[in-house]
C-alpha positions as CSV (number, residue, x, y, z in Angstrom):
1,V,-30.7,74.9,-54.9
2,L,-28.4,77.7,-53.6
3,D,-26.3,77.6,-50.4
4,F,-26.4,73.9,-49.8
5,N,-22.6,74.0,-50.0
6,D,-22.2,76.9,-47.6
7,P,-18.7,76.2,-46.0
8,F,-19.9,77.4,-42.6
9,S,-23.3,75.7,-42.5
10,T,-22.3,72.3,-41.3
11,E,-19.5,73.2,-39.0
12,V,-21.1,76.2,-37.3
13,K,-24.9,75.9,-38.0
14,P,-26.5,72.5,-38.0
15,R,-29.2,72.2,-40.7
16,I,-32.7,71.1,-39.9
17,L,-34.8,69.8,-42.8
18,L,-38.6,70.0,-42.7
19,M,-40.0,67.4,-45.1
20,G,-43.4,65.7,-45.7
21,L,-46.2,65.5,-48.2
22,R,-48.0,68.6,-49.5
23,R,-50.3,70.3,-47.0
24,S,-49.0,68.3,-44.0
25,G,-48.4,71.5,-42.0
26,K,-44.6,72.1,-42.4
27,S,-44.7,75.9,-43.1
28,S,-47.4,76.4,-40.4
29,I,-45.1,74.8,-37.9
30,Q,-42.2,77.1,-38.9
31,K,-44.3,80.2,-38.8
32,V,-45.9,79.4,-35.4
33,V,-42.6,78.4,-33.6
34,F,-40.2,81.0,-35.1
35,H,-42.4,83.9,-36.2
36,K,-45.0,84.0,-33.4
37,M,-47.8,83.6,-36.0
38,S,-51.2,82.9,-34.5
39,P,-52.3,79.3,-35.4
40,N,-55.5,80.6,-36.9
41,E,-53.5,82.8,-39.3
42,T,-51.8,79.8,-40.8
43,L,-55.1,78.8,-42.4
44,F,-54.4,81.6,-45.0
45,L,-50.8,80.4,-45.8
46,E,-50.3,79.5,-49.4
47,S,-48.8,76.2,-50.3
48,T,-45.0,76.3,-50.4
49,N,-43.7,75.9,-54.0
50,K,-40.0,76.4,-53.5
51,I,-37.3,75.4,-51.0
52,C,-37.2,78.1,-48.3
53,R,-34.1,78.6,-46.1
54,E,-34.2,80.4,-42.8
55,D,-31.3,81.2,-40.4
56,V,-32.4,80.9,-36.7
57,S,-29.7,82.7,-34.6
58,N,-31.4,83.6,-31.4
59,S,-28.4,82.7,-29.3
60,S,-25.2,80.7,-29.4
61,F,-27.3,77.6,-28.5
62,V,-30.3,78.2,-30.8
63,N,-28.2,78.6,-33.9
64,F,-29.2,76.6,-37.0
65,Q,-30.7,76.7,-40.4
66,I,-34.2,75.4,-41.3
67,W,-34.9,74.2,-44.8
68,D,-38.6,73.9,-45.7
69,F,-39.1,71.5,-48.6
70,P,-42.3,71.7,-50.7
71,G,-44.1,68.3,-50.6
72,Q,-44.5,68.1,-54.4
73,I,-40.7,68.4,-55.1
74,D,-39.0,65.1,-55.8
75,F,-35.5,65.8,-54.5
76,F,-34.3,62.3,-55.6
77,D,-34.7,63.5,-59.2
78,P,-31.3,63.5,-61.0
79,T,-31.4,67.3,-61.2
80,F,-31.1,67.5,-57.4
81,D,-27.9,66.6,-55.5
82,Y,-29.6,64.9,-52.7
83,E,-26.3,63.8,-51.2
84,M,-25.3,67.4,-50.8
85,I,-28.7,68.1,-49.1
86,F,-28.3,65.3,-46.5
87,R,-24.5,65.6,-45.9
88,G,-24.7,68.8,-43.8
89,T,-28.0,67.9,-42.0
90,G,-28.2,67.6,-38.2
91,A,-31.9,66.7,-38.0
92,L,-34.6,65.6,-40.5
93,I,-38.1,66.4,-39.4
94,F,-40.7,64.4,-41.4
95,V,-44.3,65.8,-40.8
96,I,-47.2,63.3,-41.2
97,D,-50.8,64.6,-41.3
98,S,-52.6,62.4,-38.7
99,Q,-56.0,63.3,-40.1
100,D,-55.2,62.1,-43.6
101,D,-54.5,58.7,-45.1
102,Y,-50.8,58.4,-44.1
103,M,-49.8,55.3,-46.3
104,E,-48.3,57.5,-49.0
105,A,-46.5,59.6,-46.3
106,L,-45.1,56.4,-44.8
107,A,-43.8,55.3,-48.2
108,R,-42.1,58.7,-48.7
109,L,-40.8,58.6,-45.2
110,H,-39.1,55.2,-45.8
111,L,-37.5,56.3,-49.0
112,T,-36.3,59.6,-47.5
113,V,-34.9,58.0,-44.3
114,T,-33.1,55.2,-46.1
115,R,-31.5,57.5,-48.7
116,A,-30.5,60.0,-46.1
117,Y,-29.0,57.4,-43.8
118,K,-26.7,56.1,-46.5
119,V,-25.3,59.6,-47.0
120,N,-25.2,60.7,-43.4
121,P,-25.7,58.0,-40.6
122,D,-25.5,60.8,-37.9
123,I,-28.8,62.5,-38.9
124,N,-31.4,62.5,-36.2
125,F,-34.7,61.4,-37.7
126,E,-37.7,63.1,-36.0
127,I,-41.3,62.2,-37.0
128,F,-44.0,64.7,-36.2
129,I,-47.4,63.1,-36.2
130,H,-49.1,66.4,-36.8
131,K,-52.6,67.9,-36.5
132,V,-53.6,65.7,-33.6
133,D,-55.8,68.4,-32.1
134,G,-58.7,67.0,-34.1
135,L,-58.3,63.5,-32.7
136,S,-59.6,62.0,-29.4
137,D,-57.0,60.8,-26.8
138,D,-57.6,57.2,-27.7
139,H,-57.3,57.9,-31.4
140,K,-54.0,59.8,-30.9
141,I,-52.5,56.8,-29.1
142,E,-53.7,54.4,-31.7
143,T,-52.5,56.5,-34.6
144,Q,-49.0,56.9,-33.0
145,R,-48.8,53.2,-32.3
146,D,-49.8,52.3,-35.9
147,I,-47.4,54.8,-37.5
148,H,-44.6,53.7,-35.2
149,Q,-45.2,50.1,-36.0
150,R,-45.4,50.5,-39.8
151,A,-42.4,52.8,-40.1
152,N,-40.2,50.5,-38.0
153,D,-41.4,47.4,-39.8
154,D,-40.5,48.9,-43.1
155,L,-37.0,49.6,-41.9
156,A,-36.7,46.1,-40.5
157,D,-37.8,44.5,-43.8
158,A,-35.0,46.6,-45.5
159,G,-32.5,45.3,-42.9
160,L,-32.1,48.8,-41.3
161,E,-33.2,48.1,-37.8
162,K,-30.3,50.3,-36.5
163,I,-32.0,53.4,-37.8
164,H,-33.7,55.1,-34.8
165,L,-36.9,57.1,-35.4
166,S,-38.2,59.5,-32.7
167,F,-42.0,60.1,-32.7
168,Y,-43.9,63.1,-31.4
169,L,-47.7,64.0,-31.3
170,T,-47.9,67.6,-32.3
171,S,-50.3,70.5,-33.0
172,I,-49.9,74.2,-33.6
173,Y,-52.9,74.8,-31.4
174,D,-51.2,73.9,-28.1
175,H,-47.6,73.7,-26.7
176,S,-46.9,70.3,-28.1
177,I,-45.1,71.6,-31.2
178,F,-42.8,73.8,-29.0
179,E,-41.9,70.9,-26.8
180,A,-41.3,68.6,-29.8
181,F,-39.0,71.3,-31.4
182,S,-37.2,71.6,-28.0
183,K,-36.4,67.9,-28.0
184,V,-35.1,68.2,-31.6
185,V,-32.9,71.3,-31.0
186,Q,-31.5,69.8,-27.8
187,K,-30.0,66.9,-29.8
188,L,-28.0,69.4,-31.8
189,I,-26.5,71.1,-28.8
190,P,-23.1,69.5,-27.9
191,Q,-23.1,71.3,-24.6
192,L,-26.4,69.8,-23.5
193,P,-24.9,67.4,-20.8
194,T,-23.0,70.4,-19.3
195,L,-26.2,72.5,-19.2
196,E,-28.2,69.7,-17.6
197,N,-25.5,69.2,-15.0
198,L,-25.4,72.9,-14.1
199,L,-29.2,72.9,-13.7
200,N,-29.1,69.8,-11.5
201,I,-26.5,71.4,-9.3
202,F,-28.5,74.7,-9.2
203,I,-31.9,73.1,-8.2
204,S,-30.3,70.7,-5.6
205,N,-28.6,73.5,-3.8
206,S,-31.6,75.9,-4.0
207,G,-34.5,73.8,-3.0
208,I,-36.1,74.2,-6.4
209,E,-38.6,71.6,-7.8
210,K,-37.9,72.1,-11.5
211,A,-35.9,74.5,-13.8
212,F,-35.9,75.2,-17.5
213,L,-33.4,77.2,-19.6
214,F,-35.6,78.9,-22.2
215,D,-34.9,80.7,-25.5
216,V,-37.4,83.6,-24.9
217,V,-37.8,84.3,-28.7
218,S,-39.1,80.9,-29.7
219,K,-40.1,79.4,-26.3
220,I,-37.9,76.4,-27.0
221,Y,-36.3,75.1,-23.8
222,I,-32.6,74.6,-24.4
223,A,-32.2,72.3,-21.4
224,T,-33.8,71.2,-18.2
225,D,-32.7,69.3,-15.1
226,S,-32.9,65.5,-14.9
227,T,-36.4,65.3,-13.4
228,P,-39.2,64.3,-15.8
229,V,-40.9,67.1,-17.8
230,D,-44.6,67.5,-17.2
231,M,-46.5,69.0,-20.1
232,Q,-48.6,71.3,-17.8
233,T,-45.4,72.6,-16.2
234,Y,-44.0,73.4,-19.6
235,E,-47.2,75.2,-20.7
236,L,-47.1,77.3,-17.5
237,C,-43.5,78.3,-18.3
238,C,-44.4,79.3,-21.9
239,D,-47.4,81.4,-20.6
240,M,-45.1,83.1,-18.1
241,I,-42.6,84.1,-20.8
242,D,-45.4,85.5,-22.9
243,V,-46.7,87.6,-20.0
244,V,-43.2,88.9,-19.1
245,I,-42.4,89.8,-22.7
246,D,-45.8,91.5,-23.3
247,I,-45.7,93.5,-20.1
248,S,-42.0,94.4,-20.7
249,C,-42.8,95.7,-24.2
250,I,-45.5,98.0,-22.7
251,Y,-43.7,99.2,-19.6
252,G,-40.0,98.2,-20.1
253,L,-39.1,100.9,-22.6
254,K,-38.0,104.4,-21.7
255,D,-40.2,107.4,-22.3
256,D,-38.6,108.1,-25.6
257,G,-39.1,104.5,-26.8
258,T,-35.4,103.6,-26.5
259,G,-33.9,100.7,-24.6
260,T,-34.8,97.0,-24.6
261,P,-37.8,95.5,-22.9
262,Y,-35.9,92.4,-21.9
263,D,-32.5,93.0,-20.2
264,K,-30.3,91.9,-17.3
265,E,-32.8,93.5,-14.8
266,S,-35.7,91.4,-16.1
267,M,-37.3,89.1,-13.6
268,A,-40.8,88.0,-12.6
269,I,-42.5,86.2,-9.7
270,I,-45.9,84.5,-10.1
271,K,-47.6,82.8,-7.2
272,L,-49.9,80.0,-8.1
273,N,-52.8,78.9,-6.0
274,N,-51.3,75.5,-5.2
275,T,-48.5,76.9,-2.9
276,T,-46.1,77.0,-5.9
277,V,-44.1,80.0,-7.1
278,L,-42.9,80.6,-10.7
279,Y,-39.6,82.5,-10.7
280,L,-38.1,83.9,-13.9
281,K,-34.6,85.4,-14.2
282,E,-32.8,86.8,-17.2
283,V,-29.6,84.8,-18.1
284,T,-28.7,86.5,-21.4
285,K,-30.6,88.8,-23.7
286,F,-32.0,85.6,-25.4
287,L,-32.1,83.1,-22.5
288,A,-34.2,82.9,-19.3
289,L,-34.2,80.6,-16.4
290,V,-37.7,79.6,-15.2
291,C,-38.1,77.8,-11.9
292,F,-40.8,76.0,-10.0
293,V,-40.3,76.6,-6.3
294,R,-42.4,75.7,-3.2
295,E,-43.5,78.7,-1.2
296,E,-41.6,77.6,1.9
297,S,-38.4,77.1,-0.2
298,F,-38.9,80.6,-1.8
299,E,-38.5,82.2,1.6
300,R,-34.8,81.5,1.1
301,K,-34.8,83.8,-2.0
302,G,-31.4,85.2,-1.1
303,L,-29.9,81.7,-1.4
304,I,-31.6,81.1,-4.7
305,D,-30.4,84.5,-6.1
306,Y,-26.8,83.8,-5.0
307,N,-26.9,80.3,-6.6
308,F,-28.5,81.9,-9.7
309,H,-25.6,84.3,-9.9
310,C,-23.1,81.4,-9.9
311,F,-25.3,79.6,-12.5
312,R,-25.4,82.6,-14.9
313,K,-21.6,83.0,-14.6
314,A,-21.1,79.4,-15.5
315,I,-23.5,79.7,-18.5
316,Q,-21.5,82.7,-19.7
317,E,-18.3,80.7,-19.6
318,V,-20.0,77.9,-21.7
319,L,-21.2,80.6,-24.2
320,F,-17.7,82.0,-24.4
321,E,-16.4,78.6,-25.3
322,V,-19.1,78.1,-27.9
323,R,-18.2,81.5,-29.5
324,M,-14.5,80.7,-29.5
325,K,-15.2,77.4,-31.2
326,V,-17.2,79.2,-33.9
327,V,-14.4,81.7,-34.4
328,R,-11.8,78.9,-34.7
329,S,-14.1,77.0,-37.2
330,R,-14.6,80.1,-39.4
331,K,-10.9,80.8,-39.4
332,H,-10.2,77.2,-40.4
333,Q,-12.8,77.2,-43.2
334,S,-11.5,80.6,-44.5
335,H,-8.0,79.2,-44.5
336,M,-9.1,76.1,-46.4
337,Q,-10.9,78.1,-49.0
338,K,-7.9,80.4,-49.5
339,N,-5.7,77.4,-50.1
340,K,-8.2,76.1,-52.7
341,R,-8.0,79.3,-54.8
342,P,-5.6,79.0,-57.7
343,T,-2.4,81.1,-57.9
344,P,-2.1,83.9,-60.5
345,N,-0.5,81.5,-63.0
346,G,-3.5,79.1,-62.7
347,T,-1.9,76.3,-60.7
348,P,-3.6,75.2,-57.5
349,R,-2.1,76.3,-54.1
350,M,-0.5,73.6,-52.1
351,P,-2.0,73.2,-48.6
352,L,0.2,74.5,-45.8
């Protein structure tokens, strides 16, 4: 397997592993979330037969590698260096097909988690109970409870109660897969507390009900304020981003086809029939702030826009710090590699 020992991969780009049994839906998830593939088109995807790596670099916050593992590969085989696989991993997503007999999947999950934890205790273990669109609400809850109980009991029997597993009910036919991926990605963002604090300050001083910081490419929300996330609210935000991008692609370009459909002038206002206003503003060319505002509060739009200007300036300062950290990390890695190279007479260089 190439590039597992990429010197920049662990320091600069966290690695997300997609694992699970064959035909559990791993590749479909990746295509729908990061390639805007229609869920119905995934029915024609061929089964993955080799490890696929993809760099996701939409912004300084959404910046990681996804490794999609075929279900039939035994990466604990001696020919694989599984320690190298897990050492640079930020999150391990294990996909379980909820419509199939999941006993074999639970056995593979236990083996994978226990081996990975021994190599890298800092991995976030995320369990996607997938394809729940075909289950009733009661069946969803029962399935999640059963998988949760069995997986944690297996860890307890092995004396590994300190391993934490996070569980999500997901489907590519609704927004649940985007919300689940949002939660996974947020755990890999060191600046998350800062972003949440900025959003809390912004909404409290602007009379806003709820605010999300979105990656407009993938519709993953990077951060939100401390108030609870309602699934219907999140879905409305995703739909708004789709509308804004679609209309911008039609009307946002110049007559000669040049320019970018989404730029610093991009904004949108949608008034809902329940006296709520959806307000979208461009933060960077990859990020958007989407707010829920009461109509009476939106009358003070000038105040909201001024506070947004302050918020965007703060986000740009955070992004600058992220970029500087990446530059320093790359310089350090390059320096380390240079010192590892032998001198012309074949002797190793001494570290400075």
